[in-house]
Structure formats: structure tokens, C-alpha cells
N, C-alpha and C positions, 0 to 999 in steps of 0.2 A: 112500455117501452118499444114493443113489436111494431106497433103503428108509426112512432118517430122514425124507424128504421126504415122502414116501407116508404114512407113520403121522403126523407132523405134519399133513398135510392130513385124513386120518381124523378126527383129535380135533378139527380145525377145524371139521368139516362136524359131527361128531357134536355138539359143544357148540353150534353153529348151528341144529339141528333142535330139542335139548331145550331150548334158551333160549324157542326161538320156542313151542314146546308148553308150557311151564311159565308163560311172559308170560300166554298166551292162557287157562289154566285158572283165573288168579287173577281173583276176583272183584272189581267196582270201589272196593266199601268198603275193601280192603285195600291200593289203591295209592298212598294217602299215606302209611300206615307204612313199607312198602316203599320207597317214595322218600326217606324221610327214612335209612333204613338205608343207602341207596346213595351218599345224601350225604355220612354217614359215613365210609363208605370212599373217597369221595374224597377227605375231608379227609385220610386217611391217605395216600393217594397225592402230595397237597401237599410232606408233609412228607417221604417218601421224594424225591421232586424237589429240595426244597429240598437235601437232604445231598446228591444228585448234584451239583447246580450249585454247591454250595460246595467241592467238592475241588481246583480251581485246577491240577489237574495237565496237562488235555488242553482246547485250544479248543473242539474238538466235543463233547464230555463238559458244559461249561458251557453250550454254546449250547441242546442237546438239553433239560438240567437247566431250565434258563430257559425253555424252549418250555413244558415239562411243567407247570411250575409256574402259568406263565399259562393253560393249558388247563385245567388241573384246577382253578383258582381260579373258572374262569368256569364250570366244571360246579357247582361246590360253590353259587355264588352265585345260579345260575339254576335250580338244584335246589332252594334254599330259597325263592326267589321263587314259584315253581312252586306248591310245597308251602302257603305260605302263603295263595296266592290259592285252591287248591283246599278249604283249610280254611275258609276266609272263605264260601265257598259252604255252608256249612252251619252257619254263625252265623243265630240269627233276626234278623230285620230288625226294627227300631225304628221304632215310630210305629203 
């Protein structure tokens, strides 16, 4: 049991470090397309959460699935709103 915890902790710390390094290397012009891609992945999460919430077998699974649907939906909507606002910054102003 202990080696599995150590291994999983190592994987978590490595992914945090690599994610931090990767995000810091992304130029500002690429943030909007990458954000749109992340929103699409969150949409896939919504589909998975709906399938989990719809099992009907266990009460805990239904509650966790409903919570996952709500949080992933907030993430998708918020991400698209932020992406839309970022794209509006690049539009030419009329007048």
C-alpha cells in the first residue's frame, strides 16, 4: 500500500511541475486557442458525468455525478465567456 501512495504522490508532483513549466512557456497569443481546447475537454467531462449520474444504482454515485455535471458545466460556460471576451479584445473598434 505504501509504495503505491509514494508512486502516486510522485506522479502528482511531477504533473504539477510539468504543468507549471508548460503553462509558463506558452505565448500570450496561444492562450485563447488552448483555452477553447480545454473547454472542449470539459464538455467531454460533462458527458461522462451525466453517464455517471444516470446509473441510478447508488445514491452517492448520483450525488457525485450531479455535482460533477454542475461543476463541469460551470467550467465550460465560464471558459467560453472568458474566451469570447479575449477574442473581443482583438476586434477592431468601430468609429
